[in-house]
C-alpha positions in Angstrom: 0.0 0.0 0.0 1.3 3.4 -1.0 1.1 6.0 1.8 0.5 9.3 -0.1 -0.2 11.2 3.2 0.8 10.9 6.8 -1.8 9.3 9.0 -2.5 12.7 10.6 -3.1 14.3 7.2 -5.4 11.5 6.1 -7.3 11.7 9.4 -7.8 15.4 8.8 -9.1 14.8 5.3 -11.4 12.2 6.7 -12.8 14.6 9.3 -13.3 17.4 6.8 -14.8 15.2 4.0 -18.6 15.8 3.5 -19.3 13.2 0.8 -20.3 10.0 2.5 -19.0 7.8 -0.3 -15.5 9.3 -0.2 -15.6 9.3 3.6 -16.2 5.6 3.6 -13.3 5.0 1.3 -11.1 7.2 3.4 -12.0 5.2 6.5 -11.0 2.0 4.6 -7.7 3.5 3.7 -7.2 4.7 7.3 -7.9 1.2 8.6 -5.3 -0.2 6.1 -2.8 2.5 7.3 -3.4 1.0 10.8 -2.2 -2.4 9.6 -5.6 -4.1 9.2 -5.9 -6.5 6.3 -8.4 -6.2 3.5 -10.7 -8.9 5.0 -10.8 -7.1 8.4 -11.5 -3.8 6.8 -14.3 -5.3 4.8 -15.8 -6.8 8.0 -15.6 -3.5 9.8 -17.2 -1.3 7.2 -19.4 -4.1 5.8 -18.1 -4.0 2.3 -16.8 -6.8 0.1 -13.1 -7.6 -0.1 -13.4 -7.0 -3.8 -14.6 -3.4 -3.2 -11.8 -2.7 -0.7 -9.2 -4.1 -3.2 -10.6 -1.9 -6.0 -10.5 1.2 -3.7 -6.9 0.3 -2.7 -5.8 -0.2 -6.3 -7.2 3.1 -7.3 -5.7 4.8 -4.2 -2.3 3.4 -5.1 -2.6 4.4 -8.7 -4.2 7.8 -8.5 -3.8 8.9 -4.9 -6.8 10.9 -3.4 -8.3 11.4 -6.9 -8.7 7.7 -7.3 -11.3 7.4 -4.6 -13.4 10.2 -5.9 -16.7 9.0 -7.4 -16.6 8.9 -11.2 -19.1 11.3 -12.7 -20.7 10.7 -16.0 -18.7 12.2 -18.8 -21.7 12.7 -21.0 -23.5 15.9 -20.2 -27.0 16.2 -21.7 -27.2 19.1 -24.1 -30.2 21.4 -23.3 -33.1 21.4 -25.7 -33.3 25.2 -25.6 -30.0 27.0 -25.0 -29.5 29.4 -22.1 -29.2 32.2 -24.8 -32.7 31.3 -26.0 -34.0 31.7 -22.4 -32.2 34.8 -21.3 -31.1 37.0 -24.2 -33.1 40.0 -25.4 -36.3 39.3 -27.3 -36.2 35.7 -26.1 -38.5 33.6 -23.9 -38.0 35.5 -20.6 -38.5 38.9 -22.4 -41.6 37.5 -24.1 -43.2 36.4 -20.8 -42.1 39.2 -18.6 -44.9 41.2 -17.1 -47.6 38.7 -18.1 -48.0 37.1 -14.6 -47.9 33.6 -15.9 -47.8 30.5 -13.8 -45.1 27.9 -14.2 -47.6 25.6 -15.9 -48.6 28.4 -18.4 -44.9 29.1 -19.1 -44.4 25.4 -19.8 -47.3 25.4 -22.2 -46.0 28.7 -23.8 -42.6 27.2 -24.4 -44.2 24.1 -26.0 -46.4 26.0 -28.3 -43.9 28.7 -29.4 -40.7 26.6 -29.5 -42.0 23.1 -29.9 -40.1 21.8 -26.9 -41.7 20.1 -24.0 -40.1 20.7 -20.6 -41.0 19.2 -17.2 -42.5 21.6 -14.7 -39.4 21.2 -12.5 -37.0 22.1 -15.3 -38.9 25.3 -16.1 -39.0 26.2 -12.4 -35.2 25.7 -12.1 -34.5 27.7 -15.2 -36.7 30.6 -14.1 -35.3 30.5 -10.6 -31.7 31.0 -12.0 -32.9 34.2 -13.6 -34.8 35.6 -10.7 
């Protein structure tokens, strides 16, 4: 096992970490720092030996970044660009001052732009602006 940090530095990172998935992996690494074997660590944190081995492999290969959760690389492209929502003479300018409900805005976008959005998406988009 590669010790990229001192035990004290690793304990500090563990205390400050807010993401529970990363915190769990840091706990496993800390237990390995303490001399426990993979089987014992798996028993303590109730994870399989396979999972612990994978975390350890990624820790050794990539340091702290190896235990970070992998985010999806594909980001969904918005159906209507933010420019379409916010720029002059666009959707927000068109609906401004009309006292429309979110449901009415959703219907308006569907009829004028041909794009159907969920109520929640329209709410989030309008909330960004106001």
